[in-house]
MARTIGU-568592 format. One line per 10 residues: number of its first residue (from 1); their letters; for each residue x, y, z of N, C-alpha, C, O. Coordinates in Angstrom, 3 decimals. Layout:
BEGIN
NUM> a> X Y Z X Y Z X Y Z X Y Z; ...
END
This chain:
BEGIN
1> mtsvhagrdi> 0.815 -1.188 0.000 0.000 0.000 0.000 0.863 1.258 0.000 0.362 2.345 -0.290; 2.120 1.134 0.313 2.993 2.295 0.326 3.367 2.660 -1.098 4.209 2.005 -1.713; 2.754 3.687 -1.613 3.121 4.159 -2.940 3.759 5.529 -2.794 3.316 6.361 -2.003; 4.788 5.740 -3.560 5.504 6.999 -3.504 5.192 7.778 -4.770 5.386 7.279 -5.879; 4.712 8.991 -4.603 4.357 9.835 -5.735 5.132 11.140 -5.604 4.954 11.880 -4.636; 5.978 11.416 -6.564 6.780 12.641 -6.592 7.562 12.819 -5.296 7.638 13.924 -4.759; 8.145 11.729 -4.795 8.969 11.809 -3.597 8.195 11.799 -2.294 8.795 11.948 -1.229; 6.883 11.629 -2.343 6.055 11.614 -1.128 5.598 10.200 -0.850 5.261 9.444 -1.762; 5.592 9.858 0.419 5.071 8.567 0.835 3.584 8.761 1.141 3.224 9.359 2.154; 2.738 8.255 0.267 1.296 8.455 0.372 0.742 7.842 1.658 -0.218 8.368 2.221
11> svdiirgiai> 1.322 6.751 2.128 0.808 6.115 3.347 0.948 7.037 4.550 0.091 7.026 5.434; 2.015 7.836 4.602 2.176 8.796 5.705 1.114 9.887 5.598 0.577 10.326 6.614; 0.808 10.327 4.380 -0.251 11.319 4.196 -1.601 10.757 4.645 -2.404 11.474 5.242; -1.850 9.495 4.363 -3.096 8.855 4.781 -3.166 8.784 6.308 -4.211 9.059 6.898; -2.055 8.415 6.942 -2.024 8.350 8.408 -2.270 9.731 9.003 -3.025 9.869 9.966; -1.637 10.752 8.434 -1.855 12.121 8.918 -3.308 12.548 8.725 -3.893 13.177 9.607; -3.887 12.213 7.586 -5.286 12.548 7.321 -6.227 11.904 8.323 -7.162 12.541 8.808; -5.977 10.634 8.631 -6.799 9.938 9.631 -6.654 10.612 10.991 -7.643 10.793 11.701; -5.431 10.984 11.359 -5.208 11.643 12.648 -5.924 12.992 12.702 -6.479 13.356 13.738; -5.914 13.732 11.598 -6.617 15.021 11.557 -8.117 14.813 11.709 -8.778 15.567 12.424
21> ilvvlghsnr> -8.653 13.812 11.051 -10.084 13.492 11.194 -10.395 13.126 12.643 -11.434 13.521 13.173; -9.502 12.375 13.285 -9.708 12.016 14.688 -9.688 13.243 15.597 -10.438 13.302 16.572; -8.840 14.220 15.287 -8.807 15.454 16.070 -10.151 16.180 15.958 -10.720 16.606 16.963; -10.647 16.315 14.740 -11.937 16.986 14.525 -13.047 16.211 15.229 -13.897 16.807 15.890; -13.043 14.884 15.090 -14.041 14.048 15.744 -13.967 14.198 17.261 -14.993 14.305 17.933; -12.744 14.203 17.795 -12.572 14.334 19.239 -13.087 15.657 19.765 -13.764 15.700 20.792; -12.765 16.754 19.057 -13.225 18.063 19.512 -14.737 18.199 19.401 -15.372 18.750 20.299; -15.319 17.709 18.322 -16.775 17.807 18.187 -17.472 16.893 19.194 -18.538 17.235 19.708; -16.877 15.734 19.477 -17.449 14.829 20.480 -17.405 15.475 21.863 -18.372 15.394 22.621; -16.272 16.120 22.194 -16.167 16.803 23.494 -17.197 17.928 23.581 -17.814 18.124 24.629
31> gqmetmaiap> -17.384 18.659 22.503 -18.400 19.714 22.495 -19.789 19.159 22.716 -20.596 19.745 23.439; -20.066 18.026 22.091 -21.368 17.366 22.270 -21.551 16.906 23.709 -22.628 17.062 24.284; -20.495 16.338 24.289 -20.585 15.834 25.659 -20.772 16.982 26.659 -21.447 16.810 27.674; -20.182 18.148 26.381 -20.311 19.290 27.297 -21.718 19.861 27.318 -22.086 20.537 28.279; -22.521 19.608 26.280 -23.887 20.127 26.252 -24.846 19.236 27.023 -25.996 19.614 27.246; -24.390 18.058 27.433 -25.254 17.114 28.147 -24.891 17.089 29.626 -23.731 17.265 29.997; -25.890 16.871 30.457 -25.626 16.766 31.890 -24.817 15.495 32.175 -23.841 15.532 32.924; -25.219 14.397 31.587 -24.501 13.132 31.725 -24.289 12.575 30.323 -25.247 12.287 29.605; -23.035 12.430 29.949 -22.721 11.941 28.600 -22.987 10.439 28.530 -22.643 9.705 29.456; -23.597 9.979 27.436 -23.812 8.536 27.273 -22.483 7.781 27.228 -21.445 8.337 26.870
41> anlqfldfiv> -22.543 6.527 27.592 -21.335 5.695 27.656 -20.647 5.591 26.298 -19.419 5.529 26.232; -21.421 5.571 25.216 -20.786 5.427 23.899 -19.964 6.666 23.534 -18.919 6.541 22.895; -20.421 7.868 23.932 -19.632 9.074 23.672 -18.386 9.110 24.551 -17.330 9.560 24.107; -18.497 8.642 25.785 -17.336 8.584 26.664 -16.307 7.598 26.133 -15.105 7.857 26.195; -16.780 6.456 25.606 -15.874 5.461 25.034 -15.191 6.017 23.788 -13.987 5.840 23.608; -15.958 6.692 22.926 -15.392 7.314 21.729 -14.339 8.343 22.124 -13.276 8.408 21.506; -14.620 9.143 23.141 -13.673 10.130 23.622 -12.380 9.461 24.074 -11.290 9.929 23.745; -12.493 8.383 24.816 -11.312 7.663 25.293 -10.481 7.131 24.128 -9.262 7.297 24.116; -11.117 6.502 23.163 -10.409 5.913 22.020 -9.734 7.002 21.181 -8.558 6.883 20.838; -10.471 8.053 20.854 -9.927 9.112 20.000 -8.722 9.770 20.650 -7.695 9.967 20.001
51> yavhmpvfff> -8.842 10.114 21.936 -7.744 10.805 22.602 -6.583 9.873 22.938 -5.476 10.344 23.198; -6.810 8.575 22.939 -5.714 7.623 23.154 -4.925 7.395 21.875 -3.796 6.906 21.924; -5.504 7.745 20.724 -4.878 7.428 19.436 -4.317 8.648 18.719 -3.182 8.596 18.245; -5.061 9.738 18.620 -4.666 10.785 17.679 -3.372 11.494 18.047 -2.580 11.773 17.147; -3.114 11.798 19.290 -1.857 12.475 19.634 -0.647 11.553 19.473 0.368 11.995 18.935; -0.707 10.289 19.914 0.441 9.409 19.645 0.748 9.255 18.158 1.910 9.111 17.779; -0.280 9.283 17.314 -0.055 9.202 15.866 0.729 10.423 15.401 1.672 10.288 14.621; 0.353 11.618 15.869 1.092 12.823 15.491 2.525 12.775 16.011 3.446 13.185 15.303; 2.735 12.283 17.234 4.087 12.152 17.769 4.915 11.216 16.901 6.067 11.510 16.585; 4.332 10.098 16.521 5.035 9.123 15.707 5.422 9.709 14.350 6.572 9.589 13.926
61> vsgyftfvsl> 4.473 10.336 13.677 4.733 10.911 12.354 5.764 12.038 12.460 6.668 12.135 11.630; 5.627 12.879 13.471 6.583 13.970 13.655 7.983 13.432 13.944 8.965 13.919 13.384; 8.075 12.434 14.812 9.372 11.823 15.102 9.986 11.174 13.875 11.198 11.247 13.672; 9.156 10.540 13.056 9.633 9.911 11.824 10.252 10.947 10.899 11.352 10.749 10.382; 9.541 12.062 10.690 10.054 13.091 9.795 11.268 13.808 10.377 12.152 14.234 9.634; 11.315 13.942 11.690 12.496 14.539 12.309 13.708 13.646 12.102 14.796 14.130 11.790; 13.522 12.351 12.276 14.611 11.393 12.067 15.093 11.435 10.619 16.296 11.470 10.363; 14.161 11.430 9.678 14.515 11.496 8.254 15.257 12.792 7.953 16.263 12.785 7.243; 14.766 13.899 8.491 15.393 15.191 8.253 16.801 15.245 8.840 17.714 15.779 8.210; 16.984 14.696 10.040 18.308 14.682 10.663 19.299 13.824 9.886 20.492 14.125 9.851
71> skrkksiflr> 18.814 12.776 9.276 19.727 11.899 8.544 20.101 12.461 7.175 21.083 12.013 6.583; 19.348 13.427 6.659 19.626 13.988 5.338 20.413 15.299 5.381 21.073 15.648 4.402; 20.354 16.025 6.494 20.960 17.353 6.551 22.001 17.439 7.656 22.057 16.602 8.556; 22.820 18.473 7.560 23.743 18.765 8.643 22.930 19.159 9.871 21.848 19.737 9.761; 23.464 18.840 11.018 22.746 19.131 12.259 22.546 20.630 12.462 21.510 21.046 12.983; 23.518 21.445 12.061 23.384 22.893 12.241 22.266 23.447 11.348 21.533 24.343 11.767; 22.129 22.932 10.138 21.052 23.369 9.241 19.702 22.929 9.794 18.726 23.678 9.750; 19.659 21.701 10.317 18.426 21.196 10.929 18.012 22.092 12.094 16.845 22.469 12.205; 18.967 22.433 12.962 18.670 23.261 14.124 18.189 24.643 13.694 17.231 25.169 14.260; 18.841 25.230 12.704 18.413 26.535 12.204 16.988 26.477 11.642 16.195 27.395 11.852
81> srisnivwpy> 16.673 25.401 10.933 15.326 25.283 10.360 14.280 25.110 11.457 13.165 25.617 11.327; 14.619 24.406 12.531 13.682 24.238 13.643 13.425 25.571 14.348 12.301 25.862 14.756; 14.461 26.358 14.482 14.285 27.666 15.119 13.395 28.555 14.266 12.499 29.219 14.787; 13.636 28.574 12.947 12.837 29.454 12.088 11.431 28.915 11.835 10.510 29.703 11.621; 11.240 27.594 11.852 9.936 27.021 11.535 9.084 26.689 12.753 7.866 26.564 12.631; 9.693 26.545 13.916 8.924 26.162 15.102 9.073 27.174 16.226 8.073 27.676 16.740; 10.298 27.478 16.614 10.515 28.336 17.779 10.017 29.759 17.518 9.316 30.330 18.353; 10.370 30.331 16.377 9.941 31.692 16.056 8.415 31.814 15.999 7.868 32.710 16.642; 7.698 30.949 15.253 6.222 31.056 15.259 5.621 30.835 16.653 4.635 31.481 17.011; 6.211 29.925 17.440 5.728 29.681 18.796 5.866 30.940 19.652 4.939 31.299 20.377
91> clwsiiycfv> 7.010 31.608 19.573 7.225 32.837 20.341 6.286 33.949 19.855 5.689 34.659 20.665; 6.162 34.094 18.546 5.275 35.110 17.989 3.825 34.865 18.419 3.130 35.796 18.826; 3.371 33.602 18.327 2.006 33.268 18.731 1.797 33.560 20.220 0.737 34.052 20.605; 2.777 33.268 21.050 2.655 33.533 22.488 2.487 35.024 22.758 1.685 35.420 23.604; 3.243 35.845 22.041 3.132 37.293 22.206 1.756 37.776 21.743 1.118 38.582 22.421; 1.304 37.285 20.594 -0.026 37.660 20.085 -1.104 37.227 21.077 -2.029 37.986 21.366; -0.981 36.006 21.597 -1.954 35.474 22.554 -2.031 36.362 23.796 -3.124 36.673 24.270; -0.874 36.771 24.326 -0.844 37.653 25.506 -1.479 38.997 25.195 -2.275 39.511 25.982; -1.130 39.564 24.054 -1.660 40.870 23.667 -3.183 40.809 23.523 -3.892 41.654 24.069; -3.681 39.824 22.799 -5.130 39.687 22.608 -5.811 39.436 23.949 -6.898 39.958 24.197
101> ghvmsslthv> -5.178 38.639 24.820 -5.737 38.398 26.148 -5.886 39.676 26.947 -6.894 39.867 27.627; -4.891 40.558 26.875 -4.968 41.839 27.586 -6.045 42.738 26.990 -6.792 43.386 27.723; -6.124 42.777 25.675 -7.149 43.610 25.022 -8.541 43.092 25.372 -9.419 43.871 25.743; -8.744 41.775 25.253 -10.066 41.211 25.530 -10.439 41.359 27.001 -11.609 41.574 27.318; -9.478 41.248 27.893 -9.762 41.416 29.319 -10.183 42.839 29.639 -10.987 43.066 30.543; -9.641 43.792 28.903 -10.029 45.181 29.147 -11.432 45.473 28.591 -12.083 46.423 29.026; -11.895 44.668 27.641 -13.212 44.881 27.037 -14.314 44.071 27.710 -15.495 44.370 27.531; -13.954 43.074 28.464 -14.939 42.191 29.103 -14.681 42.137 30.600 -13.754 42.766 31.110; -15.507 41.385 31.284 -15.321 41.201 32.727 -14.596 39.900 33.026 -14.502 39.503 34.188; -14.091 39.240 32.020 -13.347 37.999 32.202 -11.866 38.353 32.242 -11.346 38.956 31.304
111> hhmvawhqil> -11.198 37.988 33.303 -9.795 38.344 33.470 -8.940 37.083 33.547 -8.592 36.617 34.632; -8.614 36.550 32.394 -7.712 35.401 32.291 -6.440 35.844 31.582 -5.937 35.161 30.690; -5.939 36.976 31.986 -4.771 37.530 31.327 -3.515 36.732 31.690 -3.429 36.100 32.743; -2.583 36.787 30.804 -1.254 36.260 31.049 -0.378 37.460 31.362 -0.380 38.442 30.619; 0.368 37.391 32.452 1.239 38.508 32.816 2.328 38.667 31.762 2.826 37.684 31.214; 2.692 39.927 31.485 3.671 40.205 30.431 5.016 39.537 30.700 5.693 39.122 29.760; 5.411 39.427 31.959 6.711 38.812 32.262 6.734 37.316 31.940 7.808 36.727 31.814; 5.558 36.700 31.808 5.513 35.279 31.477 6.021 34.992 30.062 6.421 33.867 29.761; 6.006 36.000 29.203 6.536 35.816 27.851 8.021 35.469 27.912 8.512 34.706 27.081; 8.733 36.019 28.881 10.160 35.713 29.017 10.400 34.275 29.451 11.511 33.763 29.311
121> ligwqpitac> 9.376 33.623 29.974 9.525 32.265 30.506 8.934 31.188 29.599 8.852 30.028 30.002; 8.522 31.545 28.388 7.783 30.576 27.563 8.597 29.347 27.179 8.020 28.323 26.813; 9.899 29.421 27.252 10.707 28.228 26.982 10.608 27.193 28.080 10.801 26.002 27.833; 10.305 27.637 29.303 10.237 26.741 30.459 8.825 26.575 30.975 8.463 25.506 31.467; 8.022 27.626 30.867 6.640 27.588 31.337 5.729 28.086 30.220 5.359 29.260 30.195; 5.371 27.202 29.303 4.539 27.636 28.165 3.206 28.201 28.630 2.646 27.774 29.639; 2.717 29.159 27.877 1.407 29.744 28.139 0.366 28.662 27.878 0.530 27.851 26.967; -0.690 28.644 28.660 -1.663 27.558 28.668 -2.098 27.121 27.273 -2.085 25.925 26.979; -2.479 28.046 26.417 -2.966 27.675 25.090 -1.864 27.103 24.209 -2.159 26.469 23.196; -0.613 27.309 24.568 0.511 26.860 23.751 1.191 25.621 24.319 2.144 25.124 23.718
131> rqlsrmmiea> 0.737 25.113 25.445 1.419 23.984 26.086 1.465 22.745 25.201 2.492 22.070 25.127; 0.364 22.447 24.536 0.325 21.243 23.703 1.356 21.332 22.591 2.029 20.347 22.288; 1.487 22.504 21.980 2.463 22.698 20.918 3.874 22.447 21.425 4.657 21.753 20.778; 4.199 23.012 22.583 5.563 22.837 23.092 5.834 21.390 23.460 6.941 20.900 23.239; 4.857 20.699 24.012 5.044 19.279 24.337 5.297 18.461 23.081 6.169 17.592 23.068; 4.537 18.734 22.024 4.726 17.995 20.777 6.107 18.260 20.193 6.772 17.335 19.726; 6.546 19.530 20.216 7.865 19.868 19.679 8.947 19.114 20.439 9.825 18.496 19.837; 8.878 19.168 21.752 9.913 18.547 22.577 9.926 17.041 22.376 10.994 16.454 22.198; 8.774 16.409 22.401 8.697 14.948 22.285 9.204 14.466 20.929 10.000 13.530 20.857; 8.750 15.094 19.875 9.152 14.658 18.534 10.640 14.837 18.315 11.304 13.945 17.786
141> nwtaarkvdf> 11.167 15.976 18.716 12.579 16.233 18.494 13.467 15.420 19.420 14.562 15.020 19.023; 13.022 15.165 20.646 13.798 14.348 21.571 13.878 12.914 21.066 14.936 12.289 21.139; 12.779 12.393 20.559 12.759 11.019 20.037 13.745 10.877 18.891 14.499 9.905 18.838; 13.748 11.824 17.985 14.655 11.752 16.845 16.098 11.976 17.268 17.003 11.313 16.762; 16.318 12.893 18.177 17.683 13.201 18.605 18.321 12.024 19.330 19.540 11.862 19.277; 17.534 11.207 19.998 18.082 10.029 20.673 18.610 9.019 19.661 19.509 8.238 19.978; 18.069 9.025 18.464 18.476 8.065 17.440 19.660 8.546 16.618 20.332 7.737 15.977; 19.929 9.840 16.624 20.999 10.406 15.811 21.924 11.198 16.718 21.463 11.891 17.625; 23.229 11.101 16.480 24.177 11.893 17.235 23.904 13.361 16.954 23.977 13.792 15.803; 23.593 14.130 17.983 23.135 15.508 17.797 24.251 16.520 18.035 23.988 17.657 18.426
151> sls> 25.482 16.114 17.802 26.557 17.094 17.918 26.521 18.000 16.687 26.321 17.530 15.567; 26.710 19.267 16.897 26.607 20.240 15.799 27.885 20.261 14.974 28.692 21.186 15.065; 28.046 19.235 14.180 29.259 19.160 13.348 28.967 19.534 11.923 29.869 19.525 11.085
END
């Protein structure tokens, strides 16, 4: 079933597509369950299955591509690409999230602001909405780095 088209492994795209569908299914199922006083057992079971599968699939696929990328490029180029493709957008999103949180808190009576000094700590204490992203980055890259010598040569 693994067919390669123009340098792409179609089976990995299929796995990613299934995982994305599971994410959408999981979020819509959680939304459905939150509208009910007591969620039926079948929705609770679906929630358990979806959340037990979709994130590990993303970790696996991300680790696979990190390993492939590390084996094809110099480690310094890989590190530079991770900083420009992951770390920079993560930092930018955290700043935008804090700014929007402050603006929205000033317009409403809901005060879930993130203190401005917390932006300096996002490498160690990710902002709540960004925690999942940082966990995925760390897990995927750590898994791949354990398999490849990560000295910057």
